[in-house]
C-alpha positions in Angstrom: 7.2 -21.3 1.1 10.5 -23.6 0.8 12.7 -20.8 -0.2 12.4 -17.6 1.0 15.0 -16.1 -1.2 12.5 -15.9 -4.0 10.0 -13.6 -1.9 13.2 -11.7 -0.9 14.3 -11.3 -4.4 11.3 -10.0 -5.4 11.5 -7.0 -3.4 14.7 -6.1 -4.0 14.3 -5.9 -7.5 11.2 -3.7 -7.5 13.0 -1.5 -4.7 16.0 -1.2 -7.5 13.5 -0.3 -10.0 11.7 2.5 -8.0 15.1 3.9 -7.2 16.2 4.0 -10.3 13.1 5.8 -11.5 12.6 8.0 -8.5 12.0 11.1 -10.8 9.0 9.3 -11.6 7.5 10.3 -8.2 6.7 13.7 -9.4 4.2 16.8 -9.1 3.1 18.0 -12.3 3.9 21.5 -12.9 0.7 21.6 -14.9 -1.1 20.5 -12.4 -1.0 23.5 -10.5 -4.0 25.2 -11.9 -5.9 21.8 -12.6 -7.7 19.5 -10.0 -5.3 16.8 -10.5 -2.2 18.1 -7.9 -3.7 16.0 -5.0 -3.9 12.5 -6.9 0.1 13.0 -7.7 0.2 12.8 -3.6 -0.6 9.1 -3.6 2.3 7.5 -4.8 4.5 9.0 -2.6 2.5 8.3 0.2 2.3 5.0 -1.0 6.0 5.0 -1.2 6.5 6.1 2.3 4.3 2.9 3.7 6.0 0.6 1.9 9.7 1.4 3.5 7.7 2.1 6.8 7.0 -1.7 6.3 10.6 -2.9 5.2 11.9 -1.0 8.1 9.5 -2.2 10.5 9.8 -5.8 9.4 13.8 -5.9 9.4 14.2 -8.3 6.6 16.1 -5.6 4.5 19.4 -6.3 3.7 21.8 -3.1 4.2 21.5 -2.4 0.2 17.6 -2.4 0.4 17.5 -0.3 3.1 19.9 2.1 1.8 17.6 2.3 -1.1 14.6 2.8 1.0 16.2 5.8 3.0 17.2 7.3 -0.4 14.4 6.8 -2.1 12.4 8.6 1.0 14.5 11.5 1.3 14.2 12.0 -2.3 10.4 11.9 -2.1 10.3 14.1 1.1 13.2 17.0 -0.2 12.7 16.6 -4.0 8.7 15.8 -4.3 7.3 17.0 -1.5 9.8 20.3 -0.9 10.3 19.5 2.5 6.5 19.1 3.2 5.6 22.7 1.8 3.9 20.7 -1.1 1.3 19.2 1.5 0.6 22.7 2.8 -0.2 23.9 -0.5 -2.5 20.8 -0.9 -4.1 21.5 2.3 -4.8 24.9 1.9 -6.4 24.3 -1.5 -8.5 21.4 -0.5 -8.9 21.6 3.1 -11.4 18.7 3.7 -9.4 16.4 1.3 -7.7 13.7 3.4 -5.0 13.3 0.7 -2.6 15.6 2.5 -2.9 14.2 5.8 -3.0 10.6 4.5 0.3 11.5 2.7 2.0 13.1 5.7 1.5 10.1 8.5 3.9 7.3 7.3 6.2 10.6 7.1 5.8 11.6 10.1 6.0 8.4 11.7 9.4 8.3 9.9 10.8 11.3 11.5 9.8 13.9 8.8 8.0 16.8 10.2 5.6 19.9 8.7 4.5 22.1 11.4 2.6 24.0 9.5 1.0 21.4 7.9 0.3 19.7 11.4 -1.4 23.0 12.8 -4.1 22.8 9.6 -4.8 19.0 10.3 -5.7 19.6 13.8 -7.7 22.5 12.8 -9.6 20.6 10.1 -10.1 17.5 12.2 -12.3 19.6 14.3 -14.2 20.7 11.7 -18.0 18.7 11.6 -17.9 18.8 7.5 -14.3 16.6 7.9 -16.1 13.9 9.4 -19.4 14.2 7.3 -17.3 13.9 4.2 -18.6 11.3 1.9 -16.4 8.7 0.9 -16.4 4.8 0.3 -16.7 2.6 3.6 -13.0 1.3 3.0 -12.0 4.9 2.3 -13.7 5.9 5.5 -12.2 3.0 7.6 -8.4 4.1 6.0 -9.1 7.6 7.0 -10.2 6.9 10.6 -7.1 4.4 11.1 -4.5 7.3 10.1 -6.2 9.5 12.2 -5.7 7.0 15.2 -2.0 6.8 14.1 -1.5 10.3 14.5 -3.0 10.5 18.1 -6.2 12.1 17.3 -10.0 10.5 18.1 -11.0 9.0 14.9 -14.1 10.9 13.5 -16.3 7.4 13.1 -15.5 4.9 15.8 -13.3 2.3 14.1 -15.4 -0.8 15.2 -18.4 1.0 13.1 -15.9 2.3 10.2 -15.1 -1.5 9.9 -18.7 -2.9 10.3 -19.9 -0.9 7.3 -17.4 -2.3 4.6 -18.0 -5.0 2.0 -15.6 -7.8 4.1 -17.2 -7.2 7.3 -20.1 -8.7 6.1 -18.1 -11.9 4.3 -20.8 -12.0 1.6 -20.6 -14.8 -1.3 -16.8 -15.0 -2.1 -17.8 -15.6 -6.1 -19.3 -12.3 -6.4 -16.0 -10.9 -5.8 -14.2 -9.1 -9.3 -11.7 -6.2 -9.6 -12.7 -3.7 -7.4 -14.1 -5.5 -4.8 -10.9 -7.4 -4.5 -8.9 -4.0 -3.8 -11.5 -2.8 -0.8 -11.0 -6.3 0.4 -7.2 -6.0 0.4 -7.2 -2.5 1.8 -9.9 -3.1 4.6 -7.2 -5.6 5.7 -4.5 -3.1 5.3 -6.2 -0.5 7.1 -7.5 -3.6 10.0 -3.8 -4.8 10.5 -2.0 -1.3 10.5 -0.8 -2.6 7.4 0.8 -6.1 8.3 1.7 -5.1 11.5 -0.9 -6.3 13.9 -3.2 -9.7 12.2 -4.8 -10.0 15.1 -6.4 -6.6 14.3 -8.9 -8.7 12.3 -11.9 -9.8 13.7 -12.0 -14.0 14.1 -14.9 -14.4 11.6 -12.8 -12.3 8.6 -9.7 -14.2 9.0 -11.7 -17.4 9.2 -13.5 -16.1 6.0 -9.9 -15.0 4.2 -8.6 -18.3 5.0 -11.1 -20.3 3.9 -11.7 -17.8 0.7 -8.4 -16.7 -0.1 -6.1 -19.6 -1.5 -9.6 -19.7 -4.3 -9.1 -15.6 -5.5 -5.1 -16.3 -5.5 -5.6 -19.1 -8.1 -8.1 -16.6 -10.0 -6.2 -13.8 -10.3 -3.0 -15.8 -11.1 -4.8 -17.6 -13.6 -6.0 -13.8 -15.0 -2.3 -12.3 -14.5 -3.5 -10.0 -12.7 -0.3 -9.2 -11.5 -1.4 -6.0 -9.3 -4.1 -7.6 -7.6 -2.2 -10.7 -7.2 0.4 -9.1 -5.3 -2.2 -7.4 -3.0 -3.9 -10.6 -2.5 -0.4 -12.2 -1.3 -0.1 -9.3 1.2 -3.6 -9.9 2.7 -2.1 -13.2 3.1 0.7 -12.2 5.2 -1.4 -10.3 7.1 -3.2 -13.4 8.3 -2.9 -14.9 12.0 -1.5 -18.1 9.9 -0.1 -17.4 6.3 -0.2 -19.9 3.5 2.8 -18.0 1.7 1.4 -19.8 -1.3 4.5 -21.2 -3.4 2.4 -21.6 -6.6 1.2 -18.1 -6.6 4.5 -16.3 -5.2 6.3 -18.3 -8.3 3.8 -16.8 -10.7 4.7 -13.3 -9.2 8.2 -13.7 -9.4 8.0 -15.1 -13.1 6.1 -11.9 -14.2 8.8 -9.5 -12.9 10.9 -8.0 -15.6 14.5 -8.3 -15.5 15.1 -4.6 -14.3 12.6 -5.1 -11.2 9.5 -3.5 -12.4 6.1 -5.2 -12.1 3.2 -5.1 -14.8 -0.2 -4.3 -13.8 -1.3 -7.7 -16.1 0.0 -9.3 -19.2 -1.4 -7.3 -21.4 0.2 -3.7 -19.4 3.3 -5.5 -19.0 3.6 -6.1 -23.3 2.2 -2.7 -23.7 5.1 -0.7 -21.3 7.9 -2.4 -20.3 9.4 0.7 -18.6 12.2 0.6 -21.1 12.0 4.0 -22.4 11.9 5.6 -18.7 9.4 7.6 -19.5 6.5 9.3 -17.0 4.1 6.9 -18.6 5.5 3.7 -18.3 6.4 4.9 -14.8 2.7 5.7 -14.0 1.5 2.5 -15.0 4.4 0.3 -13.5 4.9 1.7 -10.1 2.0 0.6 -8.2 2.3 -3.0 -9.2 6.3 -3.0 -8.1 5.2 -0.6 -4.7 2.8 -3.6 -4.1 5.6 -6.6 -4.9 8.0 -4.5 -2.5 5.2 -4.7 0.2 4.3 -8.5 -0.2 8.3 -9.4 -0.6 8.8 -7.6 2.9 5.8 -8.8 4.8 5.9 -12.8 3.2 10.3 -12.7 4.1 9.1 -11.7 7.6 6.4 -14.2 8.0 8.7 -17.1 6.5 11.7 -15.9 9.1 9.7 -16.0 11.6 8.5 -19.7 11.2 5.4 -18.9 10.8 3.8 -22.5 9.4 2.5 -22.5 6.3 -0.5 -24.6 7.8 -3.0 -23.2 10.3 -2.2 -24.5 13.5 
């Protein structure tokens, strides 16, 4: 990557859009009586995770850091009602890991809700919590969040990691959309969202170093910006990231002038966020968050002097 300004500017623009549309992070009032209440926690938890990465990597300028802190305060106070909404969610579905997963990055950033913490400790002791049937990558995520919280993982981490698709290093040409997302999240969990690249087993890191450039080319050609952004995060999580200039140039070119990032070319034409409505936000927030995430890690790696070639 010759110009670190490209990666940095993608993140600044993305965070600016997220801040301008922060009211899109919401819990639908109508969801109180339905089953979608906990689903609305996901964007808020992802926001906290990405802001934590921004602060951790230390590459955010003063404006970017200010926007991130304001977003976190808004999400905690206005959306989560100071954590009370998470208590409601945990009471409603005691075995759901969603309130717990949403809470962990906020807790790491200094926010707290004692009643929720008591519920988490009680639920974690239930055999049903560990027996809950989820996908292998989701189980790995729950276990890593348990470890970060200070609890013994309900499944030993090596065992949970071994059950994932990526741990088996299968035929690389079989990767398609949902497998791609499983790959990226396996890497996120094993590296603590980019903090510990050495968390990847050597054989997995070698497999990714070999095949990730091919996948980056494929998803660039397909204009799947959401998954391309996640794969660029994976690249930045490797011990020797490539910081692929062609992929980054394509991602930056797909970003709208207002800072939002479409899921794909077609999605960007269908909703560019100009109406400011909830439907547009729900379509655009995730790829825009991913762009901010990828920017923070890639900028940090570039400024740390990591060579684009393997040593």
